[in-house]
ChimeraX commands (.cxc) that place a marker at each C-alpha (Angstrom):
marker #1 position 118.77,24.05,56.98 radius 0.5
marker #1 position 118.88,26.66,59.70 radius 0.5
marker #1 position 117.21,26.07,63.04 radius 0.5
marker #1 position 116.57,28.80,65.58 radius 0.5
marker #1 position 115.83,28.07,69.20 radius 0.5
marker #1 position 113.16,30.61,70.06 radius 0.5
marker #1 position 112.31,30.66,73.71 radius 0.5
marker #1 position 108.67,31.45,73.39 radius 0.5
marker #1 position 107.02,28.43,74.82 radius 0.5
marker #1 position 109.45,26.69,77.13 radius 0.5
marker #1 position 110.97,28.45,80.10 radius 0.5
marker #1 position 113.45,27.29,82.70 radius 0.5
marker #1 position 115.29,29.47,85.26 radius 0.5
marker #1 position 118.46,28.45,83.43 radius 0.5
marker #1 position 118.59,27.35,79.81 radius 0.5
marker #1 position 121.41,25.04,78.76 radius 0.5
marker #1 position 121.12,24.30,75.06 radius 0.5
marker #1 position 124.05,22.78,73.20 radius 0.5
marker #1 position 127.18,24.70,74.20 radius 0.5
marker #1 position 125.62,27.89,75.53 radius 0.5
marker #1 position 124.00,28.38,78.93 radius 0.5
marker #1 position 121.87,31.45,79.63 radius 0.5
marker #1 position 120.49,32.74,82.93 radius 0.5
marker #1 position 117.85,34.04,83.35 radius 0.5
marker #1 position 115.82,33.21,80.25 radius 0.5
marker #1 position 113.53,36.22,80.39 radius 0.5
marker #1 position 114.45,39.89,80.77 radius 0.5
marker #1 position 111.78,41.96,82.49 radius 0.5
marker #1 position 112.14,45.73,82.72 radius 0.5
marker #1 position 109.80,48.49,83.85 radius 0.5
marker #1 position 109.55,52.25,84.24 radius 0.5
marker #1 position 110.82,51.70,87.80 radius 0.5
marker #1 position 113.41,48.98,87.12 radius 0.5
marker #1 position 115.08,50.03,83.89 radius 0.5
marker #1 position 118.13,47.79,83.99 radius 0.5
marker #1 position 118.86,44.08,84.22 radius 0.5
marker #1 position 121.49,41.53,83.22 radius 0.5
marker #1 position 121.95,38.08,81.72 radius 0.5
marker #1 position 124.82,35.68,82.36 radius 0.5
marker #1 position 126.27,33.59,79.52 radius 0.5
marker #1 position 128.40,30.51,80.04 radius 0.5
marker #1 position 130.37,28.65,77.40 radius 0.5
marker #1 position 129.81,24.94,78.05 radius 0.5
marker #1 position 131.90,23.80,75.10 radius 0.5
marker #1 position 135.55,22.70,75.10 radius 0.5
marker #1 position 136.74,25.49,72.79 radius 0.5
marker #1 position 136.95,29.27,72.77 radius 0.5
marker #1 position 133.75,30.69,71.26 radius 0.5
marker #1 position 132.71,34.16,70.12 radius 0.5
marker #1 position 129.08,35.18,70.59 radius 0.5
marker #1 position 127.31,37.99,68.78 radius 0.5
marker #1 position 124.45,39.68,70.66 radius 0.5
marker #1 position 121.65,41.58,68.95 radius 0.5
marker #1 position 118.09,42.81,69.50 radius 0.5
marker #1 position 115.50,41.27,67.16 radius 0.5
marker #1 position 111.71,41.16,66.83 radius 0.5
marker #1 position 109.45,38.14,66.29 radius 0.5
marker #1 position 105.82,38.40,65.26 radius 0.5
marker #1 position 103.54,35.73,66.70 radius 0.5
marker #1 position 100.55,34.02,65.06 radius 0.5
marker #1 position 97.50,32.52,66.77 radius 0.5
marker #1 position 99.16,29.08,67.03 radius 0.5
marker #1 position 102.26,30.55,68.65 radius 0.5
marker #1 position 104.56,30.33,65.63 radius 0.5
marker #1 position 107.17,33.10,65.66 radius 0.5
marker #1 position 108.47,34.84,62.54 radius 0.5
marker #1 position 111.42,37.20,62.63 radius 0.5
marker #1 position 110.56,40.55,61.04 radius 0.5
marker #1 position 112.21,43.90,60.43 radius 0.5
marker #1 position 109.25,45.86,59.03 radius 0.5
marker #1 position 107.91,46.85,62.43 radius 0.5
marker #1 position 104.51,48.47,62.83 radius 0.5
marker #1 position 103.21,50.76,65.54 radius 0.5
marker #1 position 100.96,48.05,66.98 radius 0.5
marker #1 position 103.93,45.66,67.35 radius 0.5
marker #1 position 104.91,47.70,70.41 radius 0.5
marker #1 position 108.61,47.05,69.94 radius 0.5
marker #1 position 111.12,48.19,72.57 radius 0.5
marker #1 position 114.15,47.76,70.29 radius 0.5
marker #1 position 114.69,51.49,69.66 radius 0.5
marker #1 position 114.82,52.15,73.40 radius 0.5
marker #1 position 116.91,49.12,74.40 radius 0.5
marker #1 position 120.62,49.41,75.15 radius 0.5
marker #1 position 122.97,46.56,76.04 radius 0.5
marker #1 position 126.66,45.86,76.44 radius 0.5
marker #1 position 128.79,44.13,75.33 radius 0.5
marker #1 position 127.49,43.25,71.86 radius 0.5
marker #1 position 130.14,40.61,71.26 radius 0.5
marker #1 position 131.92,38.39,73.77 radius 0.5
marker #1 position 134.69,35.83,73.57 radius 0.5
marker #1 position 134.45,33.04,76.13 radius 0.5
marker #1 position 136.90,30.31,77.01 radius 0.5
marker #1 position 135.53,26.89,78.01 radius 0.5
marker #1 position 133.33,27.21,81.13 radius 0.5
marker #1 position 133.94,30.96,81.27 radius 0.5
marker #1 position 131.03,33.29,82.10 radius 0.5
marker #1 position 130.16,36.80,80.93 radius 0.5
marker #1 position 127.51,39.21,82.21 radius 0.5
marker #1 position 125.58,41.19,79.59 radius 0.5
marker #1 position 123.82,44.28,80.92 radius 0.5
marker #1 position 120.59,45.73,79.58 radius 0.5
marker #1 position 118.71,48.96,80.09 radius 0.5
marker #1 position 116.00,51.08,78.49 radius 0.5
marker #1 position 116.30,54.83,77.84 radius 0.5
marker #1 position 114.08,57.72,76.74 radius 0.5
marker #1 position 110.85,55.86,77.47 radius 0.5
marker #1 position 109.02,58.63,79.34 radius 0.5
marker #1 position 106.83,59.55,76.36 radius 0.5
marker #1 position 105.70,55.97,75.66 radius 0.5
marker #1 position 102.05,55.17,76.32 radius 0.5
marker #1 position 101.21,52.97,79.29 radius 0.5
marker #1 position 101.43,49.30,78.37 radius 0.5
marker #1 position 103.80,46.44,77.61 radius 0.5
marker #1 position 106.53,46.54,74.94 radius 0.5
marker #1 position 108.78,43.72,73.80 radius 0.5
marker #1 position 111.69,42.34,71.76 radius 0.5
marker #1 position 114.08,39.38,71.86 radius 0.5
marker #1 position 117.79,39.34,72.57 radius 0.5
marker #1 position 119.60,36.94,70.26 radius 0.5
marker #1 position 122.83,35.14,71.22 radius 0.5
marker #1 position 124.66,33.65,68.22 radius 0.5
marker #1 position 127.95,31.72,68.16 radius 0.5
marker #1 position 130.14,32.96,65.31 radius 0.5
marker #1 position 133.37,31.78,63.73 radius 0.5
marker #1 position 136.17,33.95,62.37 radius 0.5
marker #1 position 137.46,32.72,59.01 radius 0.5
marker #1 position 141.10,33.53,58.33 radius 0.5
marker #1 position 142.65,33.06,54.87 radius 0.5
marker #1 position 146.09,33.82,53.51 radius 0.5
marker #1 position 146.45,36.29,50.67 radius 0.5
marker #1 position 149.85,37.42,49.46 radius 0.5
marker #1 position 151.60,35.95,52.47 radius 0.5
marker #1 position 149.49,37.88,54.95 radius 0.5
marker #1 position 146.63,36.73,57.16 radius 0.5
marker #1 position 143.47,38.59,56.25 radius 0.5
marker #1 position 140.17,38.73,58.08 radius 0.5
marker #1 position 137.46,37.58,55.65 radius 0.5
marker #1 position 134.09,37.24,57.34 radius 0.5
marker #1 position 132.15,36.23,60.42 radius 0.5
marker #1 position 130.12,33.06,60.04 radius 0.5
marker #1 position 127.02,32.74,62.17 radius 0.5
marker #1 position 126.33,29.25,63.46 radius 0.5
marker #1 position 122.54,29.58,63.72 radius 0.5
marker #1 position 122.09,25.97,64.80 radius 0.5
marker #1 position 122.64,26.97,68.43 radius 0.5
marker #1 position 121.31,30.53,68.45 radius 0.5
marker #1 position 119.23,31.36,71.52 radius 0.5
marker #1 position 116.55,34.06,71.76 radius 0.5
marker #1 position 115.57,35.51,75.12 radius 0.5
marker #1 position 112.33,37.55,75.42 radius 0.5
marker #1 position 112.53,41.11,76.73 radius 0.5
marker #1 position 109.38,42.65,78.21 radius 0.5
marker #1 position 109.20,46.30,79.24 radius 0.5
marker #1 position 106.29,47.47,81.41 radius 0.5
marker #1 position 105.57,51.18,80.96 radius 0.5
marker #1 position 103.54,52.25,83.98 radius 0.5
marker #1 position 100.85,49.98,85.36 radius 0.5
marker #1 position 98.92,48.67,82.40 radius 0.5
marker #1 position 95.45,47.30,83.08 radius 0.5
marker #1 position 94.50,44.04,81.45 radius 0.5
marker #1 position 92.40,40.92,81.75 radius 0.5
marker #1 position 93.18,37.30,80.86 radius 0.5
marker #1 position 90.55,34.63,80.20 radius 0.5
marker #1 position 90.84,30.94,79.26 radius 0.5
marker #1 position 88.28,29.31,76.97 radius 0.5
marker #1 position 87.60,26.02,75.14 radius 0.5
marker #1 position 89.71,23.94,77.54 radius 0.5
marker #1 position 89.63,20.23,76.69 radius 0.5
marker #1 position 91.73,17.10,77.13 radius 0.5
marker #1 position 92.12,14.74,74.17 radius 0.5
marker #1 position 93.45,11.20,74.01 radius 0.5
marker #1 position 95.29,10.73,70.72 radius 0.5
marker #1 position 96.67,7.28,69.91 radius 0.5
marker #1 position 99.30,8.71,67.57 radius 0.5
marker #1 position 100.68,11.63,69.58 radius 0.5
marker #1 position 99.45,10.74,73.06 radius 0.5
marker #1 position 97.14,12.74,75.34 radius 0.5
marker #1 position 97.18,16.52,75.10 radius 0.5
marker #1 position 95.22,19.52,76.28 radius 0.5
marker #1 position 93.92,22.43,74.27 radius 0.5
marker #1 position 92.94,25.91,75.42 radius 0.5
marker #1 position 92.41,29.39,73.99 radius 0.5
marker #1 position 93.81,32.37,75.89 radius 0.5
marker #1 position 92.24,35.79,75.38 radius 0.5
marker #1 position 93.44,39.10,76.71 radius 0.5
marker #1 position 92.12,42.61,77.02 radius 0.5
marker #1 position 94.41,45.59,77.47 radius 0.5
marker #1 position 98.06,46.35,76.65 radius 0.5
marker #1 position 99.63,43.39,78.44 radius 0.5
marker #1 position 101.71,40.40,77.34 radius 0.5
marker #1 position 100.72,37.36,79.44 radius 0.5
marker #1 position 103.71,35.20,80.40 radius 0.5
marker #1 position 103.70,32.42,82.95 radius 0.5
marker #1 position 102.83,28.81,83.78 radius 0.5
marker #1 position 99.95,26.46,83.03 radius 0.5
marker #1 position 98.98,23.92,85.68 radius 0.5
marker #1 position 96.29,21.26,85.28 radius 0.5
marker #1 position 94.72,19.82,88.44 radius 0.5
marker #1 position 92.38,16.85,88.84 radius 0.5
marker #1 position 89.83,17.70,91.51 radius 0.5
marker #1 position 88.19,15.09,93.71 radius 0.5
marker #1 position 86.52,15.58,97.11 radius 0.5
marker #1 position 87.67,19.23,97.09 radius 0.5
marker #1 position 91.31,18.17,96.80 radius 0.5
marker #1 position 93.47,19.04,93.79 radius 0.5
marker #1 position 96.08,16.70,92.31 radius 0.5
marker #1 position 98.64,18.19,89.90 radius 0.5
marker #1 position 98.39,16.50,86.50 radius 0.5
marker #1 position 100.56,18.65,84.23 radius 0.5
marker #1 position 102.77,21.75,84.36 radius 0.5
marker #1 position 103.98,23.89,81.45 radius 0.5
marker #1 position 106.40,26.78,81.98 radius 0.5
marker #1 position 107.13,29.62,79.60 radius 0.5
marker #1 position 103.60,30.14,78.31 radius 0.5
marker #1 position 103.47,33.41,76.38 radius 0.5
marker #1 position 100.99,35.33,74.29 radius 0.5
marker #1 position 101.53,38.59,72.43 radius 0.5
marker #1 position 98.07,38.58,70.83 radius 0.5
marker #1 position 94.49,39.32,71.81 radius 0.5
marker #1 position 93.75,35.64,71.21 radius 0.5
marker #1 position 96.09,32.67,71.11 radius 0.5
marker #1 position 95.56,28.90,70.97 radius 0.5
marker #1 position 97.71,26.44,72.94 radius 0.5
marker #1 position 98.20,22.70,72.67 radius 0.5
marker #1 position 100.54,20.76,74.93 radius 0.5
marker #1 position 101.11,17.04,75.45 radius 0.5
marker #1 position 100.41,15.59,78.90 radius 0.5
marker #1 position 103.08,13.20,80.16 radius 0.5
marker #1 position 102.19,10.08,82.19 radius 0.5
marker #1 position 98.49,10.84,81.98 radius 0.5
marker #1 position 95.92,8.45,83.47 radius 0.5
marker #1 position 92.40,9.15,82.34 radius 0.5
marker #1 position 89.93,9.69,85.19 radius 0.5
marker #1 position 86.35,10.84,84.96 radius 0.5
marker #1 position 85.65,14.04,86.85 radius 0.5
marker #1 position 86.70,17.66,86.95 radius 0.5
marker #1 position 89.97,19.03,85.59 radius 0.5
marker #1 position 90.99,22.62,86.33 radius 0.5
marker #1 position 93.47,24.57,84.22 radius 0.5
marker #1 position 95.12,27.53,85.97 radius 0.5
marker #1 position 97.46,30.17,84.56 radius 0.5
marker #1 position 100.02,31.62,87.00 radius 0.5
marker #1 position 102.67,34.36,86.69 radius 0.5
marker #1 position 105.27,31.63,87.32 radius 0.5
marker #1 position 105.63,28.10,88.66 radius 0.5
marker #1 position 105.84,29.20,92.30 radius 0.5
marker #1 position 102.93,31.65,92.44 radius 0.5
marker #1 position 99.93,30.70,94.56 radius 0.5
marker #1 position 97.33,33.00,93.00 radius 0.5
marker #1 position 96.30,32.22,89.40 radius 0.5
marker #1 position 95.71,34.99,86.88 radius 0.5
marker #1 position 92.99,32.97,85.14 radius 0.5
marker #1 position 91.41,29.53,85.28 radius 0.5
marker #1 position 88.86,27.33,83.58 radius 0.5
marker #1 position 87.38,23.83,84.00 radius 0.5
marker #1 position 86.77,20.70,81.96 radius 0.5
marker #1 position 84.46,17.85,82.98 radius 0.5
marker #1 position 85.54,14.46,81.68 radius 0.5
marker #1 position 82.53,12.17,81.54 radius 0.5
marker #1 position 82.38,8.42,81.01 radius 0.5
marker #1 position 82.29,7.31,77.37 radius 0.5
marker link #1:1,2 radius 0.2
marker link #1:2,3 radius 0.2
marker link #1:3,4 radius 0.2
marker link #1:4,5 radius 0.2
marker link #1:5,6 radius 0.2
marker link #1:6,7 radius 0.2
marker link #1:7,8 radius 0.2
marker link #1:8,9 radius 0.2
marker link #1:9,10 radius 0.2
marker link #1:10,11 radius 0.2
marker link #1:11,12 radius 0.2
marker link #1:12,13 radius 0.2
marker link #1:13,14 radius 0.2
marker link #1:14,15 radius 0.2
marker link #1:15,16 radius 0.2
marker link #1:16,17 radius 0.2
marker link #1:17,18 radius 0.2
marker link #1:18,19 radius 0.2
marker link #1:19,20 radius 0.2
marker link #1:20,21 radius 0.2
marker link #1:21,22 radius 0.2
marker link #1:22,23 radius 0.2
marker link #1:23,24 radius 0.2
marker link #1:24,25 radius 0.2
marker link #1:25,26 radius 0.2
marker link #1:26,27 radius 0.2
marker link #1:27,28 radius 0.2
marker link #1:28,29 radius 0.2
marker link #1:29,30 radius 0.2
marker link #1:30,31 radius 0.2
marker link #1:31,32 radius 0.2
marker link #1:32,33 radius 0.2
marker link #1:33,34 radius 0.2
marker link #1:34,35 radius 0.2
marker link #1:35,36 radius 0.2
marker link #1:36,37 radius 0.2
marker link #1:37,38 radius 0.2
marker link #1:38,39 radius 0.2
marker link #1:39,40 radius 0.2
marker link #1:40,41 radius 0.2
marker link #1:41,42 radius 0.2
marker link #1:42,43 radius 0.2
marker link #1:43,44 radius 0.2
marker link #1:44,45 radius 0.2
marker link #1:45,46 radius 0.2
marker link #1:46,47 radius 0.2
marker link #1:47,48 radius 0.2
marker link #1:48,49 radius 0.2
marker link #1:49,50 radius 0.2
marker link #1:50,51 radius 0.2
marker link #1:51,52 radius 0.2
marker link #1:52,53 radius 0.2
marker link #1:53,54 radius 0.2
marker link #1:54,55 radius 0.2
marker link #1:55,56 radius 0.2
marker link #1:56,57 radius 0.2
marker link #1:57,58 radius 0.2
marker link #1:58,59 radius 0.2
marker link #1:59,60 radius 0.2
marker link #1:60,61 radius 0.2
marker link #1:61,62 radius 0.2
marker link #1:62,63 radius 0.2
marker link #1:63,64 radius 0.2
marker link #1:64,65 radius 0.2
marker link #1:65,66 radius 0.2
marker link #1:66,67 radius 0.2
marker link #1:67,68 radius 0.2
marker link #1:68,69 radius 0.2
marker link #1:69,70 radius 0.2
marker link #1:70,71 radius 0.2
marker link #1:71,72 radius 0.2
marker link #1:72,73 radius 0.2
marker link #1:73,74 radius 0.2
marker link #1:74,75 radius 0.2
marker link #1:75,76 radius 0.2
marker link #1:76,77 radius 0.2
marker link #1:77,78 radius 0.2
marker link #1:78,79 radius 0.2
marker link #1:79,80 radius 0.2
marker link #1:80,81 radius 0.2
marker link #1:81,82 radius 0.2
marker link #1:82,83 radius 0.2
marker link #1:83,84 radius 0.2
marker link #1:84,85 radius 0.2
marker link #1:85,86 radius 0.2
marker link #1:86,87 radius 0.2
marker link #1:87,88 radius 0.2
marker link #1:88,89 radius 0.2
marker link #1:89,90 radius 0.2
marker link #1:90,91 radius 0.2
marker link #1:91,92 radius 0.2
marker link #1:92,93 radius 0.2
marker link #1:93,94 radius 0.2
marker link #1:94,95 radius 0.2
marker link #1:95,96 radius 0.2
marker link #1:96,97 radius 0.2
marker link #1:97,98 radius 0.2
marker link #1:98,99 radius 0.2
marker link #1:99,100 radius 0.2
marker link #1:100,101 radius 0.2
marker link #1:101,102 radius 0.2
marker link #1:102,103 radius 0.2
marker link #1:103,104 radius 0.2
marker link #1:104,105 radius 0.2
marker link #1:105,106 radius 0.2
marker link #1:106,107 radius 0.2
marker link #1:107,108 radius 0.2
marker link #1:108,109 radius 0.2
marker link #1:109,110 radius 0.2
marker link #1:110,111 radius 0.2
marker link #1:111,112 radius 0.2
marker link #1:112,113 radius 0.2
marker link #1:113,114 radius 0.2
marker link #1:114,115 radius 0.2
marker link #1:115,116 radius 0.2
marker link #1:116,117 radius 0.2
marker link #1:117,118 radius 0.2
marker link #1:118,119 radius 0.2
marker link #1:119,120 radius 0.2
marker link #1:120,121 radius 0.2
marker link #1:121,122 radius 0.2
marker link #1:122,123 radius 0.2
marker link #1:123,124 radius 0.2
marker link #1:124,125 radius 0.2
marker link #1:125,126 radius 0.2
marker link #1:126,127 radius 0.2
marker link #1:127,128 radius 0.2
marker link #1:128,129 radius 0.2
marker link #1:129,130 radius 0.2
marker link #1:130,131 radius 0.2
marker link #1:131,132 radius 0.2
marker link #1:132,133 radius 0.2
marker link #1:133,134 radius 0.2
marker link #1:134,135 radius 0.2
marker link #1:135,136 radius 0.2
marker link #1:136,137 radius 0.2
marker link #1:137,138 radius 0.2
marker link #1:138,139 radius 0.2
marker link #1:139,140 radius 0.2
marker link #1:140,141 radius 0.2
marker link #1:141,142 radius 0.2
marker link #1:142,143 radius 0.2
marker link #1:143,144 radius 0.2
marker link #1:144,145 radius 0.2
marker link #1:145,146 radius 0.2
marker link #1:146,147 radius 0.2
marker link #1:147,148 radius 0.2
marker link #1:148,149 radius 0.2
marker link #1:149,150 radius 0.2
marker link #1:150,151 radius 0.2
marker link #1:151,152 radius 0.2
marker link #1:152,153 radius 0.2
marker link #1:153,154 radius 0.2
marker link #1:154,155 radius 0.2
marker link #1:155,156 radius 0.2
marker link #1:156,157 radius 0.2
marker link #1:157,158 radius 0.2
marker link #1:158,159 radius 0.2
marker link #1:159,160 radius 0.2
marker link #1:160,161 radius 0.2
marker link #1:161,162 radius 0.2
marker link #1:162,163 radius 0.2
marker link #1:163,164 radius 0.2
marker link #1:164,165 radius 0.2
marker link #1:165,166 radius 0.2
marker link #1:166,167 radius 0.2
marker link #1:167,168 radius 0.2
marker link #1:168,169 radius 0.2
marker link #1:169,170 radius 0.2
marker link #1:170,171 radius 0.2
marker link #1:171,172 radius 0.2
marker link #1:172,173 radius 0.2
marker link #1:173,174 radius 0.2
marker link #1:174,175 radius 0.2
marker link #1:175,176 radius 0.2
marker link #1:176,177 radius 0.2
marker link #1:177,178 radius 0.2
marker link #1:178,179 radius 0.2
marker link #1:179,180 radius 0.2
marker link #1:180,181 radius 0.2
marker link #1:181,182 radius 0.2
marker link #1:182,183 radius 0.2
marker link #1:183,184 radius 0.2
marker link #1:184,185 radius 0.2
marker link #1:185,186 radius 0.2
marker link #1:186,187 radius 0.2
marker link #1:187,188 radius 0.2
marker link #1:188,189 radius 0.2
marker link #1:189,190 radius 0.2
marker link #1:190,191 radius 0.2
marker link #1:191,192 radius 0.2
marker link #1:192,193 radius 0.2
marker link #1:193,194 radius 0.2
marker link #1:194,195 radius 0.2
marker link #1:195,196 radius 0.2
marker link #1:196,197 radius 0.2
marker link #1:197,198 radius 0.2
marker link #1:198,199 radius 0.2
marker link #1:199,200 radius 0.2
marker link #1:200,201 radius 0.2
marker link #1:201,202 radius 0.2
marker link #1:202,203 radius 0.2
marker link #1:203,204 radius 0.2
marker link #1:204,205 radius 0.2
marker link #1:205,206 radius 0.2
marker link #1:206,207 radius 0.2
marker link #1:207,208 radius 0.2
marker link #1:208,209 radius 0.2
marker link #1:209,210 radius 0.2
marker link #1:210,211 radius 0.2
marker link #1:211,212 radius 0.2
marker link #1:212,213 radius 0.2
marker link #1:213,214 radius 0.2
marker link #1:214,215 radius 0.2
marker link #1:215,216 radius 0.2
marker link #1:216,217 radius 0.2
marker link #1:217,218 radius 0.2
marker link #1:218,219 radius 0.2
marker link #1:219,220 radius 0.2
marker link #1:220,221 radius 0.2
marker link #1:221,222 radius 0.2
marker link #1:222,223 radius 0.2
marker link #1:223,224 radius 0.2
marker link #1:224,225 radius 0.2
marker link #1:225,226 radius 0.2
marker link #1:226,227 radius 0.2
marker link #1:227,228 radius 0.2
marker link #1:228,229 radius 0.2
marker link #1:229,230 radius 0.2
marker link #1:230,231 radius 0.2
marker link #1:231,232 radius 0.2
marker link #1:232,233 radius 0.2
marker link #1:233,234 radius 0.2
marker link #1:234,235 radius 0.2
marker link #1:235,236 radius 0.2
marker link #1:236,237 radius 0.2
marker link #1:237,238 radius 0.2
marker link #1:238,239 radius 0.2
marker link #1:239,240 radius 0.2
marker link #1:240,241 radius 0.2
marker link #1:241,242 radius 0.2
marker link #1:242,243 radius 0.2
marker link #1:243,244 radius 0.2
marker link #1:244,245 radius 0.2
marker link #1:245,246 radius 0.2
marker link #1:246,247 radius 0.2
marker link #1:247,248 radius 0.2
marker link #1:248,249 radius 0.2
marker link #1:249,250 radius 0.2
marker link #1:250,251 radius 0.2
marker link #1:251,252 radius 0.2
marker link #1:252,253 radius 0.2
marker link #1:253,254 radius 0.2
marker link #1:254,255 radius 0.2
marker link #1:255,256 radius 0.2
marker link #1:256,257 radius 0.2
marker link #1:257,258 radius 0.2
marker link #1:258,259 radius 0.2
marker link #1:259,260 radius 0.2
marker link #1:260,261 radius 0.2
view
């Protein structure tokens, strides 16, 4: 069974998964800032080769991501305009490597957001002996620890609007408490940021839950996240969506009133 770590929902400034560490975990480019970089670090105790490629994932309303190659015009892929180097790196234990990215020939693109993912895959070189000579046979991809980093390119200043609807908090005995919300967007933008839930009492807000790496590539997307260490209180809960964890001004917000049973 192959498992792919797709960074679509969870975002940290640095991702350390298995033996590969990546920083940052989102590449953001624009018509003004056309280049960026990512640093890889081999956290294993052996020399490892990593293959780097640009891929595309299509998202459904529940956030599931499916890798596709039959791209359509309304996928707004940036793959054909994305350049990066190197495409393969060999790292010793604890060694780091900078991978540089840039976009080219984007002047004729319509205003709006475009996207792709950069995939980092550990690979193994298999060597066999044939006729007394060592021969290179194949490259095996170890997909168990592959990491995908989203790339967003902003062409011009796209106008858009984000709204949150159907926000509710549910107590589930089997899976624990969780919150549900639907995000809708208008315009050629790809919302990406942080959810924060606050409990409001006497005009003061107490942070209840925080979720980083929230992303939507659709006009409408549903989210469901568990709430850790949640204590049920009657009153008003406010869900806010921010560009990132440290922003002060939310891009959208909605409320939920929890009444006594």
